[in-house]
Structure formats: C-alpha cells, structure tokens
Rosetta silent file (secondary structure, phi, psi, omega in degrees, C-alpha in Angstrom):
SEQUENCE: MRNVEAMKSFLEALGRTRHVTAPAGRTVREGINPFITISRETGAGGHTLACALIDLFEKRGMTGWRLFDAETCRALLADKGLWTSFRELASEEFHSAVEDALLQMFTGRPPQEIVYNRMFAAIRTFAVFGKVIVLGRGGACITANLPKGTHVRLVAPPAWRMERLKRIYGWDEKQARRYLIETDASRSALVRRCFNRNSDDPLLYDLTINVGRIPINETASLILEMVQYSESAAFA
SCORE:     score description
SCORE:     0.000 S_00000001
   1 L     0.000  -31.863 -177.705   22.325  115.645  238.199 S_00000001
   2 H   -67.729  -38.772  177.312   22.165  112.827  235.611 S_00000001
   3 H   -58.577  -41.016 -171.785   26.066  112.560  235.653 S_00000001
   4 H   -67.327  -41.007 -176.237   26.091  112.423  239.412 S_00000001
   5 H   -69.933  -39.771  179.181   23.551  109.611  239.424 S_00000001
   6 H   -65.697  -37.208  178.927   25.362  107.753  236.789 S_00000001
   7 H   -62.252  -50.772  176.767   28.622  108.173  238.672 S_00000001
   8 H   -54.834  -49.240 -177.611   26.931  106.643  241.844 S_00000001
   9 H   -55.711  -39.988  177.628   25.661  103.835  239.911 S_00000001
  10 H   -62.333  -47.249 -178.273   29.162  103.388  238.430 S_00000001
  11 H   -74.966  -30.205  178.855   30.793  103.240  241.848 S_00000001
  12 H   -67.818  -39.910 -177.563   28.148  100.936  243.306 S_00000001
  13 H   -65.301  -38.762 -179.756   28.808   98.439  240.328 S_00000001
  14 H   -68.307  -33.613  178.905   32.521   98.555  240.957 S_00000001
  15 H   -67.159  -34.298  174.540   32.056   97.891  244.607 S_00000001
  16 H   -64.038  -33.009  176.619   30.063   94.681  243.705 S_00000001
  17 H   -45.550  -40.225 -175.757   32.906   93.556  241.516 S_00000001
  18 L   -60.174  -20.209 -171.727   34.950   92.743  244.581 S_00000001
  19 L   -97.862    4.356 -179.769   32.549   89.946  245.631 S_00000001
  20 L   -69.394  150.648 -176.657   32.693   87.910  242.507 S_00000001
  21 E  -120.326  132.927 -178.270   33.960   84.321  243.005 S_00000001
  22 L   -73.635  159.361 -178.167   36.186   82.394  240.571 S_00000001
  23 L   -52.219  -38.120  179.332   35.125   78.964  239.377 S_00000001
  24 L   -75.677   -0.882 -177.761   37.672   77.084  241.601 S_00000001
  25 L    92.144   -9.394  177.611   36.232   78.795  244.617 S_00000001
  26 L   -82.865  157.529 -173.292   38.987   81.225  245.047 S_00000001
  27 E   -80.117  133.800  179.161   38.305   84.933  245.411 S_00000001
  28 L   -67.901  133.822  179.970   38.846   86.960  242.134 S_00000001
  29 L   -83.393  140.002  172.858   41.674   89.290  242.419 S_00000001
  30 L   -51.242  135.122 -177.121   40.993   92.917  241.286 S_00000001
  31 L   104.140    0.217 -174.391   42.299   93.306  237.902 S_00000001
  32 L   -94.576  -15.493  175.897   41.098   90.201  236.485 S_00000001
  33 L   -87.198  142.375 -178.202   38.134   91.547  234.397 S_00000001
  34 L   -58.463  156.527  169.420   38.771   92.903  230.928 S_00000001
  35 E  -150.932  162.266 -176.617   38.739   96.512  230.204 S_00000001
  36 E  -124.350  143.762  166.494   39.132   98.753  227.088 S_00000001
  37 E  -120.610  144.217 -178.399   40.796  102.060  226.515 S_00000001
  38 E  -122.307  115.207  173.632   39.970  104.126  223.411 S_00000001
  39 E  -102.905  140.020  175.403   42.375  106.809  222.081 S_00000001
  40 E  -145.208  147.481  161.793   41.106  108.665  219.078 S_00000001
  41 L   -70.033  152.322 -176.144   41.777  111.547  216.673 S_00000001
  42 L   -59.028  128.719  175.232   39.303  114.280  216.914 S_00000001
  43 L    85.647    8.763  179.474   36.136  113.405  215.062 S_00000001
  44 L   -88.374    1.784  167.881   36.912  109.749  214.630 S_00000001
  45 L    87.810   32.710  170.746   33.962  108.731  216.673 S_00000001
  46 H   -51.701  -47.223 -176.610   35.289  107.422  219.920 S_00000001
  47 H   -68.299  -35.195 -179.578   32.275  108.097  221.994 S_00000001
  48 H   -68.537  -39.598  178.832   30.011  106.521  219.216 S_00000001
  49 H   -64.141  -39.412  179.461   32.278  103.412  219.311 S_00000001
  50 H   -63.106  -43.244  178.963   32.040  103.092  223.136 S_00000001
  51 H   -67.257  -37.459  174.850   28.365  103.298  223.197 S_00000001
  52 H   -63.008  -38.461 -177.684   28.189  100.762  220.219 S_00000001
  53 H   -70.357  -45.017 -175.686   30.464   98.419  222.212 S_00000001
  54 H   -64.592  -42.575  174.686   28.319   98.589  225.448 S_00000001
  55 H   -56.512  -47.717 -177.330   25.158   97.893  223.311 S_00000001
  56 H   -69.562  -42.152  178.258   26.871   94.914  221.625 S_00000001
  57 H   -56.674  -40.305 -174.728   28.157   93.567  225.008 S_00000001
  58 H   -68.702  -38.960 -179.611   24.581   93.706  226.471 S_00000001
  59 H   -58.684  -40.238 -176.096   23.295   91.861  223.379 S_00000001
  60 L   -86.373    3.425  174.125   25.881   89.109  224.001 S_00000001
  61 L    87.081   10.710  175.311   25.117   88.769  227.594 S_00000001
  62 L   -94.304   79.381 -175.673   28.272   90.667  228.723 S_00000001
  63 L   -81.591  162.854  170.613   26.667   92.720  231.317 S_00000001
  64 L    95.245    0.303 -171.133   28.082   95.374  233.735 S_00000001
  65 L   -82.398  140.226 -178.521   30.281   97.228  231.213 S_00000001
  66 E  -136.821  161.124 -175.185   30.318  101.087  231.735 S_00000001
  67 E  -107.940  134.824  171.446   31.860  104.082  230.137 S_00000001
  68 E  -108.086  104.202 -178.739   34.388  106.434  231.676 S_00000001
  69 L  -127.223 -168.670 -177.794   34.416  109.512  229.563 S_00000001
  70 H   -57.247  -47.334  177.281   34.747  113.329  230.065 S_00000001
  71 H   -60.244  -39.703  174.938   31.289  113.658  231.587 S_00000001
  72 H   -62.166  -47.750  179.769   31.937  110.813  234.020 S_00000001
  73 H   -65.438  -33.936 -178.817   35.227  112.342  235.070 S_00000001
  74 H   -72.895  -32.720  179.231   33.806  115.839  235.543 S_00000001
  75 H   -67.348  -36.641 -179.062   30.888  114.396  237.785 S_00000001
  76 H   -69.258  -43.226 -172.635   33.531  112.537  239.928 S_00000001
  77 H   -74.383  -21.789 -178.219   35.868  115.518  240.252 S_00000001
  78 H   -92.569  -20.815 -175.067   33.145  118.058  240.982 S_00000001
  79 L  -103.570  116.880  178.940   31.166  116.248  243.655 S_00000001
  80 H   -69.117  -24.579  177.604   32.852  115.928  247.046 S_00000001
  81 H   -67.859  -48.918 -177.041   30.531  113.026  248.080 S_00000001
  82 H   -58.473  -41.951 -177.305   31.355  111.135  244.969 S_00000001
  83 H   -63.730  -40.060 -178.603   35.143  111.740  245.460 S_00000001
  84 H   -64.839  -51.224  174.594   34.829  110.501  249.108 S_00000001
  85 H   -55.088  -37.798  173.292   32.980  107.321  247.818 S_00000001
  86 H   -62.086  -44.292 -179.484   35.728  106.803  245.382 S_00000001
  87 H   -60.318  -40.090 -176.515   38.486  107.151  247.937 S_00000001
  88 H   -66.771  -45.757 -179.985   36.779  104.563  250.111 S_00000001
  89 H   -64.418  -33.816 -177.823   36.493  102.176  247.103 S_00000001
  90 L   -91.258   11.639 -179.591   40.088  102.820  246.086 S_00000001
  91 L   -83.405    3.042  178.555   41.535  102.265  249.568 S_00000001
  92 L   -58.131  154.393  177.501   41.928   98.556  248.798 S_00000001
  93 H   -53.260  -38.807 -176.476   45.439   97.238  249.221 S_00000001
  94 H   -62.623  -28.988 -171.289   45.921   96.704  245.567 S_00000001
  95 H   -99.469  -27.596 -173.299   45.475  100.337  244.762 S_00000001
  96 H   -50.584  -45.891  179.562   47.072  102.327  247.693 S_00000001
  97 H   -55.705  -42.266 -173.584   50.600  101.981  246.206 S_00000001
  98 H   -64.337  -52.121 -179.829   49.429  103.239  242.905 S_00000001
  99 H   -60.301  -46.261  178.051   47.763  106.220  244.390 S_00000001
 100 H   -55.430  -38.686 -176.050   50.564  107.077  246.751 S_00000001
 101 H   -73.146  -35.045  173.388   53.018  107.015  243.761 S_00000001
 102 H   -62.618  -45.442 -176.525   50.747  109.439  241.908 S_00000001
 103 H   -66.624  -43.673  171.464   50.344  111.769  244.765 S_00000001
 104 H   -51.453  -42.225 -172.520   54.159  111.790  245.194 S_00000001
 105 H   -63.285  -35.480 -168.127   54.562  112.400  241.492 S_00000001
 106 H  -115.031   13.235  173.913   52.336  115.546  241.680 S_00000001
 107 L   -62.178  121.410  179.813   53.333  116.839  245.073 S_00000001
 108 L    83.815    9.712  176.431   54.083  120.689  244.913 S_00000001
 109 L   -90.750  174.983  179.937   52.685  120.899  241.381 S_00000001
 110 L   -63.688  161.793  178.198   50.023  123.446  240.321 S_00000001
 111 H   -57.432  -32.136 -176.055   46.324  122.691  241.113 S_00000001
 112 H   -66.306  -30.566  178.945   45.704  121.573  237.508 S_00000001
 113 H   -69.421  -31.691  178.260   48.324  118.773  238.120 S_00000001
 114 H   -72.306  -33.676  166.838   46.388  117.736  241.175 S_00000001
 115 H   -59.586  -47.401  178.254   43.288  117.433  239.132 S_00000001
 116 H   -59.406  -40.408 -174.042   45.188  115.265  236.596 S_00000001
 117 H   -65.513  -44.583  175.577   46.413  113.123  239.504 S_00000001
 118 H   -60.286  -40.236 -179.450   42.804  112.504  240.695 S_00000001
 119 H   -71.192  -35.920  177.153   41.654  111.756  237.283 S_00000001
 120 H   -74.230  -29.697  177.151   44.469  109.264  236.571 S_00000001
 121 H   -69.012  -42.121  177.818   43.976  107.497  239.884 S_00000001
 122 H   -61.468  -41.641  173.919   40.278  107.135  239.134 S_00000001
 123 H   -54.703  -49.538 -177.972   40.950  105.809  235.710 S_00000001
 124 H   -65.804  -43.409  174.293   43.497  103.255  236.936 S_00000001
 125 H   -55.822  -46.541 -174.995   41.081  102.097  239.740 S_00000001
 126 H   -65.965  -39.735  179.935   38.194  101.564  237.444 S_00000001
 127 H   -64.039  -39.578  175.356   40.462   99.706  234.948 S_00000001
 128 H   -58.362  -37.498  173.585   41.733   97.446  237.718 S_00000001
 129 H   -62.220  -39.878 -176.484   38.176   96.595  238.577 S_00000001
 130 L    84.672 -171.193 -174.989   37.543   96.081  234.863 S_00000001
 131 L    52.063   47.087  177.669   34.328   96.064  232.750 S_00000001
 132 E  -140.286  150.620  173.178   34.952   99.704  231.868 S_00000001
 133 E  -115.578  114.755 -176.620   35.673  101.553  228.680 S_00000001
 134 E   -95.925  121.659 -179.642   38.036  104.425  229.244 S_00000001
 135 E  -100.617  105.924  174.498   37.582  107.163  226.466 S_00000001
 136 L    76.535 -150.736  173.976   40.705  109.261  226.100 S_00000001
 137 L    60.004   19.750  178.692   42.397  110.865  229.011 S_00000001
 138 L    79.226   14.791 -167.561   45.688  109.033  228.476 S_00000001
 139 H   -55.143  -40.766  177.051   44.039  105.765  229.368 S_00000001
 140 H   -61.291  -30.439  177.259   46.425  103.518  227.397 S_00000001
 141 H   -78.214  -46.797 -177.067   49.360  105.054  229.300 S_00000001
 142 H   -58.644  -37.496 -171.551   47.783  104.970  232.697 S_00000001
 143 L  -104.132    7.626 -163.422   46.845  101.251  232.353 S_00000001
 144 L   -59.189  -33.011  179.250   49.661   99.986  230.222 S_00000001
 145 L   -94.311   12.561  175.682   50.937   97.503  232.775 S_00000001
 146 L   -90.483  143.505 -177.615   47.548   96.240  233.816 S_00000001
 147 L   -73.741  163.778  169.457   46.453   92.730  232.649 S_00000001
 148 L    70.084   14.095 -178.802   43.288   92.226  230.643 S_00000001
 149 E   -96.880  146.516  176.965   43.319   95.530  228.800 S_00000001
 150 E  -125.043  113.459 -168.421   42.498   96.002  225.210 S_00000001
 151 E  -107.098  120.845 -174.210   43.989   99.320  223.883 S_00000001
 152 E  -125.330  145.387 -177.996   42.535  100.728  220.790 S_00000001
 153 E  -125.735  129.720  176.593   43.382  103.799  218.697 S_00000001
 154 E  -102.771  124.049  177.552   41.011  105.351  216.203 S_00000001
 155 E  -131.638  166.371  174.539   42.230  107.245  213.182 S_00000001
 156 L  -169.103  159.087 -178.790   40.816  108.599  209.903 S_00000001
 157 L   -65.547  143.326 -178.117   41.810  111.168  207.223 S_00000001
 158 H   -51.801  -41.448 -177.659   41.394  114.771  208.333 S_00000001
 159 H   -61.825  -38.333  170.757   38.916  115.513  205.530 S_00000001
 160 H   -61.751  -47.694  176.928   36.716  112.557  206.760 S_00000001
 161 H   -59.895  -45.031  179.395   36.851  113.776  210.280 S_00000001
 162 H   -63.656  -40.411 -178.995   36.044  117.291  209.402 S_00000001
 163 H   -61.286  -46.891  176.365   32.995  116.180  207.312 S_00000001
 164 H   -62.105  -37.589  174.401   31.773  114.275  210.331 S_00000001
 165 H   -59.693  -50.054 -179.276   32.224  117.228  212.652 S_00000001
 166 H   -56.218  -49.984  179.472   30.325  119.495  210.155 S_00000001
 167 H   -56.275  -43.094 -175.125   27.566  116.942  210.018 S_00000001
 168 H   -80.946  -40.495 -175.110   27.164  116.461  213.712 S_00000001
 169 H  -109.706    0.044  166.721   27.516  120.104  214.935 S_00000001
 170 L    82.051   20.001 -179.476   26.264  121.987  211.864 S_00000001
 171 L   -78.671  162.662  171.106   29.704  123.749  211.554 S_00000001
 172 L   -96.430 -178.120 -175.161   31.278  125.139  208.410 S_00000001
 173 H   -54.280  -44.756 -171.367   34.686  124.240  207.128 S_00000001
 174 H   -66.716  -44.909 -178.157   36.604  126.796  209.094 S_00000001
 175 H   -68.370  -34.552  178.820   35.051  125.865  212.333 S_00000001
 176 H   -67.565  -50.554 -173.551   35.488  122.081  211.876 S_00000001
 177 H   -59.166  -39.762 -172.443   39.139  122.585  210.849 S_00000001
 178 H   -69.123  -50.386 -178.563   39.961  124.832  213.798 S_00000001
 179 H   -59.646  -44.985 -178.841   38.345  122.454  216.266 S_00000001
 180 H   -58.473  -54.883 -172.666   40.048  119.370  214.809 S_00000001
 181 H   -62.389  -47.130  178.252   43.549  121.019  214.935 S_00000001
 182 H   -63.143  -40.181 -179.895   43.198  122.409  218.432 S_00000001
 183 H   -68.002  -43.528  179.225   41.663  119.379  220.034 S_00000001
 184 H   -58.927  -41.192 -175.521   44.166  116.997  218.436 S_00000001
 185 H   -64.754  -40.077 -176.645   46.938  119.249  219.663 S_00000001
 186 H   -70.383  -45.555 -175.855   45.498  119.460  223.244 S_00000001
 187 H   -67.216  -36.328  175.785   45.028  115.659  223.527 S_00000001
 188 H   -62.961  -40.022 -176.060   48.619  115.089  222.238 S_00000001
 189 H   -61.234  -43.160 -178.282   49.946  117.604  224.629 S_00000001
 190 H   -56.844  -49.413  179.150   48.311  115.806  227.621 S_00000001
 191 H   -60.656  -49.440 -178.059   49.913  112.532  226.748 S_00000001
 192 H   -65.171  -43.567 -177.965   53.318  114.030  226.020 S_00000001
 193 H   -74.239  -38.978  178.688   53.388  116.216  229.202 S_00000001
 194 H   -80.093  -31.493 -174.030   52.067  113.621  231.635 S_00000001
 195 H  -121.817   -6.629 -176.639   53.570  110.439  230.218 S_00000001
 196 L    55.687   42.866  176.166   56.334  111.516  227.895 S_00000001
 197 L  -131.661  158.543  178.611   54.794  109.552  225.115 S_00000001
 198 L   -94.598  119.858 -176.596   53.443  110.244  221.675 S_00000001
 199 L   -57.127  -29.437  178.718   49.787  109.514  221.379 S_00000001
 200 L   -73.867   -7.065 -174.272   50.399  108.513  217.741 S_00000001
 201 L   -65.601  114.165  177.379   52.930  105.785  218.800 S_00000001
 202 H   -63.356  -20.253  175.969   51.291  102.451  217.518 S_00000001
 203 H   -63.804  -19.997  179.461   53.193  100.557  220.225 S_00000001
 204 H   -78.508  -17.330 -176.835   50.759  101.961  222.895 S_00000001
 205 L  -116.771  156.674  179.045   47.930  100.093  221.298 S_00000001
 206 L   -92.048  -19.590 -174.014   46.916   96.525  220.567 S_00000001
 207 E  -155.488  125.569  179.085   44.726   97.765  217.564 S_00000001
 208 E  -118.949  126.932 -170.659   44.692  100.794  215.432 S_00000001
 209 E  -125.103  136.553  166.868   41.669  101.167  213.070 S_00000001
 210 E   -99.176  104.872 -172.215   40.931  103.598  210.387 S_00000001
 211 L   -72.604   -2.490  171.212   37.280  104.328  210.814 S_00000001
 212 L   -74.885  -17.679 -176.421   37.198  106.172  207.506 S_00000001
 213 L  -113.065  -40.394 -172.851   37.365  102.720  205.849 S_00000001
 214 L  -110.160  111.092 -171.278   35.915  100.398  208.604 S_00000001
 215 L   -62.051  156.337 -174.848   32.437  101.256  209.910 S_00000001
 216 H   -53.648  -41.417 -177.713   31.918  101.617  213.646 S_00000001
 217 H   -66.842  -39.057  173.934   29.753   98.438  213.962 S_00000001
 218 H   -67.397  -43.450  179.670   32.431   96.318  212.358 S_00000001
 219 H   -59.568  -40.657  177.356   35.031   97.874  214.542 S_00000001
 220 H   -58.274  -50.673 -175.479   32.913   97.115  217.642 S_00000001
 221 H   -63.730  -33.201  177.108   32.612   93.418  216.604 S_00000001
 222 H   -66.349  -41.486  177.593   36.366   93.183  216.123 S_00000001
 223 H   -69.598  -35.056  178.087   37.046   94.582  219.580 S_00000001
 224 H   -60.353  -42.371  171.458   34.450   92.292  221.058 S_00000001
 225 H   -52.946  -49.419  177.901   36.361   89.369  219.703 S_00000001
 226 H   -64.241  -34.810  175.334   39.565   90.616  221.420 S_00000001
 227 H   -71.451  -42.206  174.966   37.803   91.188  224.724 S_00000001
 228 H   -57.630  -34.303  175.256   36.205   87.761  224.614 S_00000001
 229 H   -65.287  -46.740  176.679   39.657   86.217  224.170 S_00000001
 230 H   -53.400  -49.679 -177.734   40.812   88.280  227.108 S_00000001
 231 H   -69.293  -26.820  174.460   37.864   87.192  229.252 S_00000001
 232 H   -67.601  -26.571 -179.085   38.277   83.533  228.348 S_00000001
 233 L   -96.195    5.659 -176.014   41.821   83.691  229.643 S_00000001
 234 L   -60.632  -29.244 -171.560   40.782   85.372  232.967 S_00000001
 235 L  -118.681   15.712  176.883   40.876   82.338  235.081 S_00000001
 236 L   -63.975    0.000    0.000   43.709   80.396  233.200 S_00000001
C-alpha cells in the first residue's frame, strides 16, 4: 500500500511539472528539468546514494526530486489504476512516438518483454519530465539521448562490496559472494539483451566513482554540482 501511495504522489508531481513557466514567459518544454541515472555494481550502495542525494537536494532548496527504483517500478506495473494514470500522463505528444517505437520493438515478444517495454516507457517518461533519480533498470541506455541527464556508475572492489552485503544482511561469505555474482550477472544481462550494450562501458556514463574510496556523502556532493550546472543551463 505504501508503494502504491508513493507512486500516486509521484505521478501527481510529474503532472504538475507540465505547468511550470520559464522566466521569459514561454512554456517549459518537457525534458528541460535535470534527471539522474545511477548504475551500480551489486553492493556499491546505489539506493543509499539516491536517498542521500534527495536529502541533500532538499537541504539546498532543490525540491520535488523523486526516486524511481525497483519498488516504484513494481508498484506501477502491478496496479492497473496506476498504469492507467501513467498512460494518461504519458499520452503527451512528446512521448507518444517513443512509446510507439517501444511497442513496435516488443510486438510479438514473450510477456516478459512486454513488462520490460512498460518499464522502459515509464522510465523514459519520468526522465523527460525530470527531477527523478532512476536507479538501475538500464536507465542510462533508455535516456541516453535526452538532455539534462547526469549518468553515474558506482563501482567498488568485490571484497568491499561483499563486506557491505554481509554487514547489511547478516550474511556469511558464501551467501554474499553468491548474491554478488548472480546479481551482477543478471543486471549485465538485462543491459546486454535489451540494449546490446555493456554495463561496464565507461562511455555510457558522465561519472564513474569508486565508492570503496570515496564516501557516499562526498559522492552526493559531487553529483549535486553536476546537476546544478545542468539546471543552470536549463533556460540558456
């Protein structure tokens, strides 16, 4: 229920974005607000970073930022009412061509591919509106040609990531290693299968950070500077 309510709030906030007015009096085009995608190796703390960023943005007066993660995605795809609301929101002229292309791409594919299509369409729509942090799900590939995006990749040594997983979940070495290997492989397979790209390709990202050496708070501050630059150029 909490996820459904959060998703409703998310969609309402995106709907309000359409009515923002530019300084010169012209209507802001969708896609003008900054957004962030975070790709991460398993255990590198992508969710922790996303939450730290939203907290930091709030402190700096950059309100309205939201997180699109696995829970948000599940809430949207599982609730028919939410999906209907999303379709209404996404029916704007700017998006229809994108969704049509995705639908054609996955026509005749297995049901799992249809789910991917819906997920990708949602991510791209939210990124077009902006003020969203997309965690994983091939976000950097889906939004690669959209303006105002900051694409981040988090990496860390396997031993560091395993220790973090053990600390968070209370796992032993074997459990942590198995989860790390299987999850990394699954995430890489999604990007490779759906976009024919390598998730380790540095050219997909604007910034790759070794969080084994740079703390999350410092990483968030660095990303904030990049987003502020993007936001300052929004009406240039």
